[in-house]
C-alpha positions in Angstrom: 131.0 116.2 93.6 134.2 114.1 93.0 134.3 110.2 93.1 136.0 110.2 96.6 132.8 112.2 97.7 130.2 110.1 96.0 131.6 106.8 97.3 131.9 108.3 100.7 128.2 108.9 100.5 127.1 105.4 98.8 129.1 103.9 102.1 127.5 106.4 104.6 124.0 104.8 102.6 125.0 101.5 102.8 125.9 101.5 106.2 122.5 103.5 107.4 120.6 100.7 105.7 122.4 98.1 107.3 121.8 99.6 110.5 118.3 99.4 109.8 117.7 96.0 108.5 117.4 94.2 112.2 114.5 96.5 113.0 112.9 96.0 109.2 113.4 92.0 109.7 112.0 92.4 113.4 108.6 93.8 111.7 108.3 91.2 109.1 108.9 88.8 111.4 105.8 90.5 113.6 103.6 90.7 110.9 103.9 87.2 109.7 103.5 85.8 113.4 100.3 88.3 113.1 99.1 86.3 109.8 97.8 83.2 112.3 95.0 85.7 113.8 94.1 87.7 110.4 92.5 87.1 107.4 94.5 86.4 104.5 94.5 88.8 101.8 93.3 91.7 104.2 95.0 95.0 105.3 97.5 92.8 107.5 98.7 90.4 104.8 99.2 93.3 102.3 101.4 95.1 104.5 103.5 92.0 104.9 103.9 91.6 101.4 104.4 95.3 100.8 107.4 95.3 103.5 108.9 92.0 101.4 108.6 93.8 98.5 110.4 97.0 99.5 113.2 94.8 101.2 113.6 92.9 98.2 114.2 96.0 95.8 116.2 98.1 98.5 118.2 95.3 99.6 119.8 94.7 96.3 119.7 98.8 95.9 122.0 99.2 98.8 124.3 96.0 98.3 122.6 93.4 100.0 121.7 90.8 97.1 121.3 88.0 99.5 118.8 90.0 101.8 117.1 90.9 98.1 116.7 87.4 97.0 115.5 86.0 100.4 113.3 88.6 100.7 111.8 88.0 96.9 111.6 84.3 98.0 109.2 84.8 100.5 107.3 87.6 99.1 106.5 85.4 96.2 105.8 82.2 98.3 103.2 84.4 100.3 101.7 86.2 96.8 99.7 83.1 95.8 97.8 83.1 99.1 96.7 86.9 99.4 95.5 86.6 95.5 93.0 83.4 96.4 92.5 85.0 99.9 93.2 81.6 101.6 95.4 80.8 104.3 98.2 78.2 103.9 98.5 74.6 105.3 100.4 73.7 107.9 103.0 72.2 105.0 103.1 75.8 103.2 103.3 77.7 106.7 106.3 75.8 107.2 107.9 76.3 103.9 107.2 80.0 104.5 108.7 80.2 107.9 111.4 78.5 106.7 112.0 81.2 103.9 111.2 84.1 106.6 114.5 82.2 108.7 116.3 82.3 105.5 116.0 86.1 105.5 116.8 86.6 109.0 120.0 84.8 108.1 120.7 87.0 105.6 120.0 89.7 107.7 122.7 88.5 110.2 125.2 88.0 107.8 125.2 91.5 107.0 
């Protein structure tokens, strides 16, 4: 495979990932909203952390460092609550909501 073919393949992967980002974001937002009604530290919480972790890693890989950084910030903010198995207070929920909105902004800039 020559360099032109490799660049074309990379562009296809980049574009395909960009197309999937709004769906990934919508799923993360749905999971976040559901956290109001589930146990922190349970399966739903772990699923949300896993989705944010995945987006944080894959965003940078596919050329979207802003998405990666925003997802990582939200993941780190949430991680402590799962370890303690406690729900965040109103101030912390507001901060996390702000981080998820920042993630949305990063995705919308793609």
